[in-house]
Each structure stands twice: as C-alpha cells, then as structure tokens.
C-alpha positions as a printed Julia matrix, in Angstrom:
304×3 Matrix{Float64}:
 37.4    -2.01   -9.55
 37.59   -2.04   -5.69
 36.96   -5.61   -3.81
 33.88   -4.41   -2.64
 31.83   -2.62   -5.63
 32.96   -6.31   -7.51
 31.22   -8.27   -4.42
 27.79   -5.96   -5.17
 28.04   -6.84   -9.27
 27.84  -10.57   -7.71
 24.56   -9.39   -5.97
 23.19   -7.76   -9.54
 23.98  -10.68  -11.08
 21.99  -12.77   -8.82
 19.23  -10.23   -9.4
 19.3   -10.51  -13.06
 19.28  -14.39  -12.97
 15.86  -14.15  -11.29
 14.7   -12.02  -13.71
 15.67  -13.61  -17.12
 13.52  -15.96  -18.3
 15.08  -16.79  -22.12
 17.34  -15.31  -23.97
 17.57  -11.25  -25.33
 17.03  -10.59  -29.1
 17.05   -7.87  -31.29
 16.61   -6.34  -34.67
 18.38   -3.89  -36.7
 16.15   -1.12  -37.98
 17.16    1.54  -40.88
 15.19    4.51  -41.5
 15.37    7.41  -43.52
 13.06   10.46  -44.2
 10.0    10.53  -42.32
  9.37    7.52  -40.06
  7.71    6.25  -37.25
  8.0     2.61  -34.62
  5.57    2.48  -32.13
  6.54    0.26  -29.21
  3.61   -1.66  -27.75
  3.59   -2.43  -24.01
  5.9    -5.7   -23.44
  6.07   -8.18  -20.58
  9.67   -7.4   -20.28
 12.26   -4.51  -20.48
 13.11   -3.35  -23.81
 16.12   -1.25  -25.25
 17.13    1.01  -28.25
 20.89    1.74  -28.99
 21.41    4.49  -31.73
 24.36    3.21  -34.23
 23.8     6.25  -36.28
 21.89    9.45  -37.12
 19.54   10.4   -34.15
 15.81   10.36  -33.42
 12.93   10.98  -30.87
 11.5     8.9   -27.87
  7.98    9.55  -27.25
  6.41    8.1   -24.29
  2.63    9.09  -22.64
  4.14   10.95  -19.99
  6.76   13.56  -19.77
  8.6    15.23  -22.87
 10.39   13.88  -25.87
 14.1    12.9   -25.38
 16.11   13.34  -28.21
 18.24   10.31  -29.13
 22.14   10.87  -31.02
 24.73    8.37  -32.14
 25.96    6.05  -28.86
 22.75    7.0   -26.8
 21.58    3.83  -25.03
 17.65    3.69  -23.82
 16.18    0.78  -21.36
 12.49    0.45  -20.67
 12.39   -1.66  -17.58
  9.1    -2.33  -17.63
  8.32   -2.72  -20.85
  6.46    0.54  -21.54
  4.87    2.01  -24.45
  6.74    4.18  -26.53
  7.2     5.23  -30.0
 10.91    6.3   -32.02
 10.39    8.77  -34.39
 13.16   10.35  -36.73
 14.27   13.59  -37.18
 12.7    14.3   -40.35
  9.09   12.88  -39.14
  7.38   16.1   -40.02
  8.9    16.55  -43.59
  7.54   13.75  -46.41
 11.36   13.58  -47.8
 12.91   10.37  -48.09
 16.05   11.95  -48.39
 15.98   13.79  -44.98
 18.85   11.92  -42.78
 19.04    8.58  -42.0
 19.17    6.51  -38.9
 20.44    3.2   -37.61
 19.24    1.54  -34.59
 19.82   -1.57  -32.58
 16.02   -2.31  -30.78
 15.95   -5.43  -28.82
 14.37   -6.81  -25.59
 14.56   -8.74  -22.63
 11.71  -11.19  -21.16
 11.46  -10.6   -17.38
  9.69  -13.13  -15.1
  7.85  -11.0   -13.28
  5.49  -13.19  -10.98
  7.77  -12.44   -8.62
  9.86   -9.35   -9.63
 12.77   -8.22   -7.52
 12.69   -4.9    -5.9
 15.39   -3.39   -7.42
 13.04   -3.86  -10.68
 10.78   -1.94   -9.3
 12.66    0.94   -8.79
 13.92    1.71  -11.22
 12.09    4.45  -13.71
 10.02    3.89  -16.9
 12.65    4.89  -18.97
 16.58    5.22  -18.42
 18.36    7.09  -21.16
 22.17    7.03  -20.73
 24.01    9.4   -22.77
 26.88    8.64  -24.8
 29.35   11.29  -23.07
 33.06   10.92  -23.26
 34.54    8.64  -20.28
 31.04    7.91  -18.49
 30.61    4.0   -18.29
 33.48    3.14  -20.74
 32.24   -0.95  -20.06
 28.89    0.19  -21.44
 30.56    1.81  -24.25
 32.55   -0.68  -25.36
 29.66   -3.07  -25.33
 27.78   -0.43  -27.61
 30.91   -0.29  -29.8
 31.63   -4.28  -30.2
 27.55   -4.42  -31.24
 28.0    -1.62  -33.71
 31.09   -3.51  -35.27
 29.49   -7.41  -35.53
 26.36   -5.85  -36.74
 27.99   -3.49  -39.88
 30.3    -6.69  -40.54
 29.1    -9.78  -39.39
 31.6   -12.95  -39.65
 31.51  -16.32  -38.62
 30.44  -16.39  -35.08
 28.69  -13.51  -35.03
 25.17  -14.98  -33.87
 27.06  -16.13  -30.8
 29.06  -12.72  -30.54
 26.03  -11.04  -30.54
 24.15  -12.97  -27.82
 26.67  -12.85  -25.48
 27.0    -8.93  -25.92
 23.23   -8.78  -25.54
 23.88  -10.68  -22.29
 26.16   -8.43  -21.52
 24.31   -5.12  -22.49
 21.9    -5.58  -19.7
 24.42   -5.97  -17.05
 26.31   -2.95  -17.69
 22.7    -0.55  -18.22
 21.63   -1.46  -15.04
 25.55   -0.77  -13.64
 25.7     2.42  -15.34
 22.29    3.77  -13.72
 23.31    2.3   -10.49
 26.31    4.12  -10.68
 24.64    7.13  -11.33
 21.72    7.03   -8.72
 24.12    5.96   -5.94
 25.63    9.58   -6.11
 22.55   11.18   -5.56
 22.0    10.35   -2.08
 18.91    8.84   -2.09
 18.03    5.73   -0.43
 17.2     2.82   -2.49
 18.87   -0.08   -4.17
 21.52    1.79   -5.68
 22.0     3.25   -2.28
 22.06    0.08   -0.71
 24.38   -1.84   -2.69
 27.17    1.14   -2.51
 26.77    1.29    1.32
 29.97   -1.29    2.33
 27.33   -2.55    5.71
 24.18   -3.21    3.77
 26.01   -4.05    0.48
 28.27   -6.74    2.48
 24.83   -7.92    4.28
 23.33   -8.94    0.96
 26.26  -10.34   -0.53
 26.5   -12.64    2.37
 22.73  -13.66    1.85
 23.05  -14.18   -1.92
 26.34  -16.13   -1.03
 25.05  -18.47    0.87
 21.07  -18.45    1.31
 20.77  -21.37    3.11
 22.85  -20.69    6.28
 20.62  -19.83    9.12
 21.11  -16.16    9.36
 19.95  -13.87   12.22
 20.12  -10.03   12.13
 22.74  -10.55   14.74
 25.15  -12.43   12.82
 24.76  -10.27    9.91
 25.42   -7.01   12.04
 28.85   -8.82   13.21
 29.46   -9.06    9.65
 29.58   -5.27    9.41
 30.93   -4.7    12.8
 27.48   -3.25   13.78
 24.83   -3.54   16.87
 21.56   -5.73   15.86
 19.59   -2.53   16.21
 22.03   -0.02   14.16
 22.44   -2.66   11.11
 18.48   -3.29   11.01
 17.96    0.14   10.66
 19.97    0.79    8.37
 19.4    -2.26    6.0
 15.82   -1.45    6.35
 16.04    2.19    5.68
 17.88    1.44    2.06
 16.27   -1.83    0.97
 12.78   -0.89    2.3
 12.52   -4.28    4.06
 14.04   -5.72    7.32
 16.75   -7.83    6.96
 15.03  -11.27    7.53
 12.0   -10.54    5.29
 14.54   -9.91    2.26
 16.12  -13.03    3.04
 12.97  -14.98    3.09
 11.59  -13.48   -0.06
 15.89  -14.24   -1.8
 15.1   -17.82   -0.74
 11.91  -18.18   -2.08
 13.08  -16.77   -5.33
 15.95  -18.57   -5.32
 13.86  -21.69   -5.07
 11.4   -20.67   -8.23
 14.34  -20.6   -10.35
 15.27  -23.99   -9.14
 12.06  -25.41   -9.76
 11.74  -24.12  -13.27
 14.97  -24.75  -14.73
 15.57  -28.43  -13.43
 14.28  -31.54  -12.05
 15.82  -31.53   -8.26
 13.89  -33.01   -6.19
 11.73  -30.89   -3.64
 14.24  -32.04   -0.76
 17.15  -30.82   -2.15
 15.26  -27.55   -3.24
 14.43  -26.96    0.36
 18.05  -27.6     1.93
 19.5   -25.34   -0.89
 17.35  -22.31    0.49
 17.29  -22.9     4.23
 14.66  -25.15    4.73
 14.97  -28.27    6.87
 12.2   -29.92    5.73
 10.36  -30.37    2.25
  7.06  -29.55    4.3
  8.51  -26.43    6.16
  9.72  -25.24    2.82
  6.27  -26.22    0.65
  4.03  -23.9     3.16
  6.52  -20.96    2.81
  6.73  -21.39   -0.91
  2.92  -21.32   -1.12
  2.48  -18.48    1.07
  4.89  -16.8    -1.05
  3.48  -18.01   -4.39
  0.32  -19.05   -3.92
  0.57  -22.53   -5.22
  2.54  -25.65   -4.11
  5.98  -26.08   -5.21
  5.03  -29.12   -7.41
  2.53  -27.42   -9.29
  4.71  -24.37   -9.59
  7.32  -26.55  -11.31
  4.74  -27.88  -13.6
  2.63  -24.87  -14.73
  6.6   -22.66  -15.43
  9.0   -25.49  -16.48
  8.44  -24.97  -20.32
  7.95  -21.67  -21.3
  7.73  -20.91  -24.73
 10.74  -18.16  -25.81
 10.41  -15.72  -28.78
 13.3   -15.2   -31.01
 12.07  -11.83  -32.35
 10.54   -8.27  -31.17
  8.3    -6.73  -34.02
  7.31   -3.7   -33.6
C-alpha cells in the first residue's frame, strides 16, 4: 500500500467512527431444503457472508442476486430484503444446505456522512480469486472462528466484525474508483482532494482557508475549489464545517468534555459561536443534544 492510499484510509476510519453507534452483532444461520429468511428494514447496515452452499438475495427492485461461497453482501441503508435457498421451490429438506453469517452495524443516521448516502442499496462483493485479499482474509478468519470456537473467540469475532466493515467499504471504494465517475470513491483516490480531506480530518480545529488547502496540493484557490466541489459535491469550507460539527456531536455523545473544550477541538473560539453553529446544523443546542443522545441502548442480536 502506498503512502497516499494509507492516508485515505485514515479518512475512511474517521467516517466509520462518525457513523457507528455501538458494536456489531451477528448470527450464524444453517439452512437446508426449502427455506426463506426475510429481513425487515433496519436503522443501520446489514451484511451477509456465504460460508457454504449458495442462496439468492431478493429485493423489491432489481433481479435476484445469486450468492455463492465466499460472497459478501452489504446493505448500507438497511434495505428490506430476503434470502432464500436454492431449493426454495422444492419441498425437500435434503435439497442442499447453506451456512450464512448474517449481521448488522447500527449507524447514527441523524447526520449521515455523504459517503454513506452515495452507497448503493446493495453492495455485492464476489469471491473472485486475487480480488480484495484483506476482505477475503477476514471472511476466512470469521469462518474458522465460527466452525471451531475456542477460548477468546468472542473477542476475536467482535474484532473481526469491526474489520469487516472497513474491508467491505474499502473494496467498494477500490472498485468504484476505477469507474471514472465523480463521488467519494474518486475523491479519496484523487491525490489533490484526498490530501485536502486528510488535512481537514487530521486537524479540524485549524483555521483552514481554501487558498491554504489549495497550497497543500500546489494548486490555485479557484482550481482547487472547482476540483474539490466537483468530486465531493460541496465546497471545501462547507464540508469542513459539516465535518467539524459531526466531530463535535460524537464528542458530546461519548463523554463529559466541557462545551468550551469541544468548541476548541473543532475550531471555534468561543462556546457561544460553537453553540450557535451546532444548533443551526443539528436543530438543538449542544447541551441538550448530549442529554438526548448520550445513553442510547445498543442491541446484541439481529433477529430476522
């Protein structure tokens, strides 16, 4: 991995941290014969991994997708869907068998990062040899832990599920970056825009200007602003403000840091300026936001 790509992944880590609202959870599903599992709409992102056998994924829109061993599916928007076995039209319990890992990540959708909004309803990552080796390794390790649980497996599975989300999104971004279409995949792959995003994420409290961000990439102010806006979909300082207030929301949820400290950490010189900006963005004062969102209960299981 080259240096620039490693920096991009820091931005992706920030994005995931801003979206996640608790630990992932998953169940193993072993099915045979004629079977069907409906999954209702979910306020998060669901995923499925085919450990053995095959099945079909059905959505309200689009043709059925055939899933084979090693295939990974992510439903980033919690879209309603159904999994069904290859023998779903045959009343025969001996007709094949399929093992799946089905799980979900709860996401904070109160202020979804624009990267999330650009994701398709279903991301299907096929088990192609030589493609996305990190994702394949995570899938293999998950399968091994499920087939042969040992001391420490609970911790191992939790860690692997955390990594799985990163690898699924990396794989999609890598595939999309080669398409030539504008958007977040192109923005992160672009050396100019990617460097600017990294700088803003690395130091959101800094008093960035468009000219200064352009200098980071040896571009004029106007040329940089056009390039950034064309790929990201909003001007540089608009995104910076959005990111600062998203970071502030995460800080308010996760601890009891004073409002003055939160304000300084995201580039506001006074708590009053910060409170006004936060209320414009979130529709609620930061203190009330902390009271409302600081103690959300997290689920431990996804029941289809």
